[in-house]
DRENVEX-951616 format. One record per residue (C-alpha): residue in one letter; x, y, z; residue number from 1. Coordinates in steps of 0.02 Angstrom, whole numbers, plus 32768, in hexadecimal, padded with zeros to 4 digits. Layout:
BEGIN
<site "A",<X,Y,Z>,NUM>
...
This chain:
BEGIN
<site "M",<8000,8000,8000>,1>
<site "K",<8034,80B6,7FE9>,2>
<site "S",<8067,8113,8086>,3>
<site "I",<80B0,81C2,80A0>,4>
<site "R",<8135,81B9,8128>,5>
<site "M",<81A1,822E,818D>,6>
<site "V",<8254,81EE,8183>,7>
<site "A",<82B3,827B,81DA>,8>
<site "V",<8298,8324,822E>,9>
<site "N",<8295,83B8,81B7>,10>
<site "Q",<8293,8344,8120>,11>
<site "P",<8207,8330,80A1>,12>
<site "L",<818E,82A2,80BE>,13>
<site "E",<81A6,820E,8049>,14>
<site "L",<812F,8197,7FEF>,15>
<site "H",<8154,80E2,801F>,16>
<site "D",<8108,803B,7FEC>,17>
<site "L",<80DA,7FD4,8087>,18>
<site "P",<807C,7F32,80A6>,19>
<site "V",<7FC3,7F43,80CF>,20>
<site "P",<7FB4,7F2C,818D>,21>
<site "I",<7F67,7E8B,81CD>,22>
<site "P",<7EE8,7EAD,8257>,23>
<site "Q",<7F1B,7E59,82FA>,24>
<site "E",<7EA7,7E1E,8384>,25>
<site "G",<7E2D,7EA7,83B1>,26>
<site "Q",<7E5F,7F12,831B>,27>
<site "V",<7E07,7F4B,827D>,28>
<site "L",<7E56,7F70,81D4>,29>
<site "V",<7E17,8015,818E>,30>
<site "Q",<7E25,804E,80DB>,31>
<site "V",<7E4F,8107,80EA>,32>
<site "R",<7DD5,8174,808D>,33>
<site "A",<7E10,821A,80D6>,34>
<site "A",<7EA4,8256,813D>,35>
<site "G",<7EAF,830B,8177>,36>
<site "I",<7F52,836B,8170>,37>
<site "C",<7F5F,83BE,821A>,38>
<site "H",<7FCE,844F,824E>,39>
<site "S",<801A,83D7,82CD>,40>
<site "D",<805E,8371,823B>,41>
<site "A",<80C2,840A,8206>,42>
<site "H",<8104,8418,82B8>,43>
<site "Y",<8134,835F,82B6>,44>
<site "R",<8193,8371,8212>,45>
<site "A",<81ED,840A,8258>,46>
<site "G",<821F,83B0,82F8>,47>
<site "V",<81B8,841D,836E>,48>
<site "S",<816C,837F,83B5>,49>
<site "P",<81D6,82E1,83A4>,50>
<site "V",<8193,8254,8335>,51>
<site "Y",<81CC,81A4,835B>,52>
<site "P",<81F7,8124,831F>,53>
<site "L",<822F,8162,8274>,54>
<site "P",<8204,8142,81EB>,55>
<site "L",<814C,8158,8217>,56>
<site "T",<80AB,8174,81B5>,57>
<site "L",<805F,821B,81EA>,58>
<site "G",<7FA6,8244,81F4>,59>
<site "H",<7F33,8242,828C>,60>
<site "E",<7E90,8282,823F>,61>
<site "I",<7E4A,81E5,81EF>,62>
<site "A",<7DA5,81A5,81AB>,63>
<site "G",<7D81,810D,8142>,64>
<site "V",<7D2C,8065,812F>,65>
<site "V",<7D4A,7FC5,8190>,66>
<site "V",<7D84,7F3F,8114>,67>
<site "E",<7DBE,7EB4,8189>,68>
<site "T",<7DAF,7E87,8241>,69>
<site "G",<7E22,7E27,82B5>,70>
<site "V",<7DF3,7DA3,8334>,71>
<site "N",<7D80,7DDB,83C2>,72>
<site "V",<7D3F,7E75,8367>,73>
<site "T",<7C87,7E7D,8397>,74>
<site "R",<7C45,7F2C,8372>,75>
<site "L",<7C7E,7F50,82C0>,76>
<site "K",<7C74,7EF3,821B>,77>
<site "P",<7CB6,7F0B,816A>,78>
<site "G",<7C5F,7F9B,8113>,79>
<site "D",<7C46,8005,81AF>,80>
<site "R",<7C72,80BD,819D>,81>
<site "V",<7CE5,80F8,8229>,82>
<site "C",<7D53,8186,8263>,83>
<site "L",<7DE9,8161,82D0>,84>
<site "H",<7E11,81A0,837E>,85>
<site "Y",<7ECC,81BE,8373>,86>
<site "L",<7F00,8190,8425>,87>
<site "L",<7F36,80DA,8438>,88>
<site "T",<7F24,80B5,84F2>,89>
<site "C",<7F27,8023,856B>,90>
<site "G",<7E7B,8044,85B7>,91>
<site "E",<7EB9,8005,8660>,92>
<site "C",<7F33,8082,86AE>,93>
<site "Q",<7F01,8107,872C>,94>
<site "F",<7EEB,818C,86A5>,95>
<site "C",<7E83,811F,8630>,96>
<site "I",<7E12,80EB,86C0>,97>
<site "R",<7DF1,819F,86F3>,98>
<site "G",<7DC8,81D3,8640>,99>
<site "A",<7E6A,822F,861C>,100>
<site "E",<7EB3,81B8,859C>,101>
<site "Q",<7F1E,823E,854B>,102>
<site "F",<7F94,821D,85DE>,103>
<site "C",<7F90,815F,85CF>,104>
<site "L",<8032,8118,8614>,105>
<site "T",<804F,80B3,8576>,106>
<site "G",<7FEC,8120,84FE>,107>
<site "R",<801E,8142,844A>,108>
<site "M",<7FD5,81B3,83C5>,109>
<site "L",<7FAE,8183,8313>,110>
<site "G",<801E,81E3,829C>,111>
<site "H",<8092,8215,832B>,112>
<site "H",<80CB,8175,8380>,113>
<site "A",<8073,80F4,8314>,114>
<site "D",<8052,80EE,8259>,115>
<site "G",<7FC5,8162,822A>,116>
<site "G",<7F4D,8187,819D>,117>
<site "Y",<7FB9,81CD,8110>,118>
<site "A",<7FA4,8121,80C3>,119>
<site "E",<7F27,80B3,8069>,120>
<site "Y",<7F04,8043,8100>,121>
<site "I",<7F1A,8046,81BD>,122>
<site "A",<7EFA,7FC6,8247>,123>
<site "V",<7EBD,8004,82F0>,124>
<site "P",<7E6A,7FBD,838D>,125>
<site "E",<7DAF,7FAD,837A>,126>
<site "R",<7D8E,8029,8406>,127>
<site "N",<7DE9,80B0,83A1>,128>
<site "A",<7D6F,80A1,8310>,129>
<site "V",<7CD7,810F,832F>,130>
<site "P",<7C3D,80FB,82C0>,131>
<site "L",<7C2C,8184,823E>,132>
<site "P",<7B78,81AB,820A>,133>
<site "D",<7B4D,81A9,8151>,134>
<site "E",<7B20,8263,815A>,135>
<site "I",<7BD6,8293,817A>,136>
<site "P",<7C4F,8286,80E6>,137>
<site "F",<7CF5,822F,8105>,138>
<site "E",<7D57,82D1,80EE>,139>
<site "Q",<7CF2,8326,8177>,140>
<site "G",<7CFA,828C,81E5>,141>
<site "A",<7DB7,8291,81DE>,142>
<site "T",<7DBE,8347,8216>,143>
<site "L",<7D48,831F,82A6>,144>
<site "M",<7DCE,82AE,82F0>,145>
<site "C",<7E48,833A,8317>,146>
<site "A",<7E17,83EA,82E4>,147>
<site "S",<7D65,83E1,8325>,148>
<site "A",<7D89,8368,83B4>,149>
<site "T",<7E18,83D2,83F5>,150>
<site "A",<7DAB,846E,83F0>,151>
<site "F",<7D1E,8412,8449>,152>
<site "H",<7D93,83D3,84D2>,153>
<site "A",<7DDA,8483,84EA>,154>
<site "L",<7D2B,84CB,84FE>,155>
<site "R",<7D00,8444,857D>,156>
<site "K",<7DA2,846D,85DA>,157>
<site "S",<7D6E,8524,85DB>,158>
<site "R",<7CCE,84FC,863C>,159>
<site "L",<7C6E,856E,85C6>,160>
<site "Q",<7BC9,85A4,8612>,161>
<site "G",<7B2F,85D2,85AE>,162>
<site "G",<7B29,868D,858F>,163>
<site "E",<7BE6,86AA,8597>,164>
<site "R",<7C4A,86FB,850D>,165>
<site "V",<7CD7,869E,84B5>,166>
<site "A",<7D6E,86D7,8450>,167>
<site "V",<7DC1,865D,83D8>,168>
<site "F",<7E73,868D,83A7>,169>
<site "G",<7E9C,863A,8301>,170>
<site "V",<7E12,8609,8287>,171>
<site "G",<7E5F,8573,8230>,172>
<site "G",<7E1C,84C3,823B>,173>
<site "L",<7E12,84C6,82F9>,174>
<site "G",<7DD4,8578,8306>,175>
<site "L",<7D45,8566,828A>,176>
<site "S",<7D04,84D1,82EC>,177>
<site "A",<7D1D,852D,8390>,178>
<site "V",<7CB1,85BF,8355>,179>
<site "Q",<7C1F,854C,832D>,180>
<site "L",<7C34,84DC,83C4>,181>
<site "A",<7C3A,8573,8438>,182>
<site "F",<7B8F,85A8,83F9>,183>
<site "A",<7B4F,84F5,8406>,184>
<site "L",<7B86,84F3,84BD>,185>
<site "G",<7B2B,8594,84E5>,186>
<site "A",<7BA2,8625,84C2>,187>
<site "L",<7B4B,86CD,84B7>,188>
<site "E",<7BCB,8717,843E>,189>
<site "V",<7C6A,86D8,83EB>,190>
<site "C",<7CFC,8742,83AF>,191>
<site "A",<7D6D,86F7,832A>,192>
<site "V",<7E1F,873B,8322>,193>
<site "D",<7E91,8723,828C>,194>
<site "V",<7F01,8780,8212>,195>
<site "N",<7EB0,8733,8179>,196>
<site "P",<7E15,878F,8137>,197>
<site "S",<7DD0,86F6,80DC>,198>
<site "K",<7DD3,868F,817D>,199>
<site "L",<7D80,871C,81DC>,200>
<site "E",<7CF9,872A,8157>,201>
<site "L",<7CDA,866F,8167>,202>
<site "A",<7CCF,867A,8225>,203>
<site "S",<7C53,870B,8216>,204>
<site "R",<7BE2,869A,81AD>,205>
<site "Y",<7BD1,862E,8247>,206>
<site "G",<7BA1,86C2,82B3>,207>
<site "A",<7C4A,86F8,82F8>,208>
<site "H",<7C84,87AC,830A>,209>
<site "P",<7D20,87BB,829B>,210>
<site "I",<7DB7,8805,82F6>,211>
<site "H",<7E48,882D,8281>,212>
<site "A",<7EF3,8828,82D2>,213>
<site "Y",<7F34,88BE,8272>,214>
<site "P",<7FE8,88F3,8291>,215>
<site "N",<7FF5,89A4,82D8>,216>
<site "K",<7F39,89A9,82F8>,217>
<site "P",<7ED4,898C,8397>,218>
<site "S",<7F06,88E2,83DA>,219>
<site "P",<7E8C,8850,83D5>,220>
<site "A",<7E77,885F,8492>,221>
<site "E",<7E4B,8918,8481>,222>
<site "Q",<7DD0,88F4,83F5>,223>
<site "I",<7D7D,886B,845B>,224>
<site "R",<7D6D,88DE,84F1>,225>
<site "Q",<7D20,8965,8484>,226>
<site "L",<7CA4,88E7,843E>,227>
<site "T",<7C76,88A8,84EC>,228>
<site "H",<7C68,8957,8538>,229>
<site "G",<7D07,893F,859D>,230>
<site "E",<7CD4,889A,85EB>,231>
<site "G",<7D3B,881B,8587>,232>
<site "V",<7D11,8765,8569>,233>
<site "G",<7CF0,86D7,85E1>,234>
<site "V",<7D52,865B,8577>,235>
<site "A",<7DE2,8671,84FD>,236>
<site "L",<7E2A,85E5,8494>,237>
<site "E",<7ED9,85F8,844B>,238>
<site "M",<7EE9,8588,83B2>,239>
<site "I",<7F82,85D5,835E>,240>
<site "G",<8019,85B1,83CA>,241>
<site "L",<8068,865E,83CC>,242>
<site "P",<809E,86B6,846D>,243>
<site "Q",<8051,875B,8434>,244>
<site "S",<7FA7,870D,8411>,245>
<site "M",<7FAD,86B4,84B9>,246>
<site "E",<7FCE,875B,850E>,247>
<site "Q",<7F42,87B0,84AD>,248>
<site "A",<7ECA,8723,84DA>,249>
<site "L",<7EF6,8736,8592>,250>
<site "R",<7EDC,87F2,858A>,251>
<site "S",<7E30,87DA,853B>,252>
<site "L",<7DEA,877D,85D3>,253>
<site "A",<7D62,87BE,8644>,254>
<site "V",<7D65,87AA,8701>,255>
<site "F",<7D6B,86EF,8727>,256>
<site "G",<7D93,86CE,866F>,257>
<site "R",<7DEA,8630,8634>,258>
<site "L",<7E6E,8626,85AD>,259>
<site "V",<7E86,857A,8560>,260>
<site "I",<7F27,8565,84FD>,261>
<site "V",<7F21,84E5,8471>,262>
<site "G",<7FA3,8526,83F6>,263>
<site "I",<804F,84D6,83FD>,264>
<site "S",<80E3,8549,8418>,265>
<site "S",<8197,8534,8450>,266>
<site "Q",<81A0,85EC,8482>,267>
<site "P",<8172,8631,852E>,268>
<site "M",<80E3,86AB,8545>,269>
<site "Q",<80F2,8749,85AD>,270>
<site "I",<8073,8760,863A>,271>
<site "N",<8053,87F4,86AB>,272>
<site "T",<801D,877E,8734>,273>
<site "Y",<7FC5,8800,87A1>,274>
<site "Q",<7F6F,8867,871B>,275>
<site "H",<7F34,87DA,86AC>,276>
<site "L",<7F2E,873F,871B>,277>
<site "L",<7F26,875E,87D6>,278>
<site "G",<7EC6,8802,87D5>,279>
<site "P",<7E30,87C5,8770>,280>
<site "E",<7E40,8714,87B7>,281>
<site "A",<7E56,86D4,8706>,282>
<site "E",<7E89,8622,86DE>,283>
<site "L",<7F0C,85E2,8663>,284>
<site "I",<7EE2,8532,8629>,285>
<site "G",<7F3E,84B9,85B9>,286>
<site "S",<7EDB,8446,8547>,287>
<site "N",<7F2A,83A6,8505>,288>
<site "D",<7ED8,8339,8480>,289>
<site "H",<7E26,82FC,84A1>,290>
<site "L",<7DCA,8266,84E7>,291>
<site "L",<7D76,81D0,8495>,292>
<site "A",<7CDD,81EE,8503>,293>
<site "E",<7CC6,829B,84B6>,294>
<site "L",<7CBB,825C,8402>,295>
<site "P",<7C09,8216,83FC>,296>
<site "L",<7BBD,82BE,842F>,297>
<site "L",<7C30,831C,83B8>,298>
<site "I",<7C00,82AA,8327>,299>
<site "E",<7B48,82BE,8351>,300>
<site "L",<7B5A,837C,834F>,301>
<site "A",<7BA6,836C,82A1>,302>
<site "R",<7B1F,82F3,8267>,303>
<site "R",<7A96,836A,82A0>,304>
<site "G",<7AE9,8400,824E>,305>
<site "D",<7B10,845E,82EF>,306>
<site "L",<7BC4,844D,82B7>,307>
<site "D",<7BCB,8473,81FD>,308>
<site "L",<7C6D,8432,81B0>,309>
<site "S",<7C41,8459,80FB>,310>
<site "D",<7CBE,84E9,80FC>,311>
<site "A",<7D3E,8492,8169>,312>
<site "V",<7D94,8436,80DB>,313>
<site "S",<7DED,84B2,8069>,314>
<site "Q",<7E2B,8431,7FED>,315>
<site "T",<7E49,8378,7FD2>,316>
<site "V",<7EEC,8333,7F8D>,317>
<site "P",<7F28,8287,7F56>,318>
<site "L",<7FA0,8218,7FB6>,319>
<site "D",<8035,826F,7F68>,320>
<site "A",<80D0,8299,7FCE>,321>
<site "A",<8100,8336,7F6C>,322>
<site "I",<8052,837F,7F7D>,323>
<site "V",<8047,8356,8036>,324>
<site "N",<80F2,83A5,8056>,325>
<site "H",<80B7,8442,7FFD>,326>
<site "V",<801D,844A,806D>,327>
<site "L",<808A,8438,8108>,328>
<site "D",<80FD,84C2,80C7>,329>
<site "D",<8066,8534,80B3>,330>
<site "M",<802A,850D,8163>,331>
<site "Q",<80CB,8552,81AA>,332>
<site "T",<809B,85FD,8164>,333>
<site "F",<8028,8656,81DE>,334>
<site "G",<7F99,86AA,8183>,335>
<site "S",<7F80,861F,8105>,336>
<site "D",<7ED2,8618,80B6>,337>
<site "A",<7EC0,855C,80D1>,338>
<site "I",<7E48,8519,8154>,339>
<site "R",<7E67,845E,8142>,340>
<site "T",<7EB2,83F5,80B7>,341>
<site "V",<7E7F,833E,80B2>,342>
<site "I",<7ED7,82AF,805A>,343>
<site "V",<7E60,8240,7FF8>,344>
<site "P",<7EBF,81A4,7FC1>,345>
<site "G",<7E95,8170,7F0F>,346>
């Protein structure tokens, strides 16, 4: 089978020919119909977050069709449409038992520590394959597994209350889902912050107030305070991974506000701890991955149309290493027009 693999840090991904996996006990073999190209994949290729063992097939946003089942698979059968939860966990350690499997003591991530979905086939444990309703196209199902799921988890971490205001910093794949999910969870108003006018226009179609991060103009935090009559927002989500956007998100908070940081960065952020954290009794929260238990509700929101992913996929591309490398190059340029690019194997 064809598979696009990372062979070394800061090197282009390569197309390899590998054997089709054989599903082991408790596993299902899935023919990949869609694999999202996530900003994290660009970070992996650049060495921001170590990938091991190399070479490794990237891709953690995956949807497809079950084509074969291993021994003791009881829930799924060939022909079932599924999307894949990317955390491979033991299900038995203290973290798995308490519903925090992203910290599983032996956990691995598809496309990060185990071969992922930039391939024609993938074998995974049955519990990682979540039914995908017929109403949701494979391309959208793939993006649900990271972009939407990560945004949903971040909003749950924020403890968003009905009637609160929300600011979403970065309106890419995660941010566009976050805007819609915030409204679905009861937000009164949502501000969408970005430097790209086309992304802001898209966010405004879903009811968000567009906040342009102009250089040498009022800062996003100042614009948000003007819009909220000086109050600020109860929840801010930082989806970009830049110290300056983290600082602006913190400064946009109302009293008792919560900032949830999702964007990956290797650079420290500057905090005026009294003015922006202690004084207003604000909270700074990290959000890591998402949970299998969150996915059924997220998928149902998408099936019902409360989460509209029709604009979430900017383009589809074939399983071609040169094209995928070009997409990853573009992702490393902040302000890119792309929302989400999805690989559709031929």
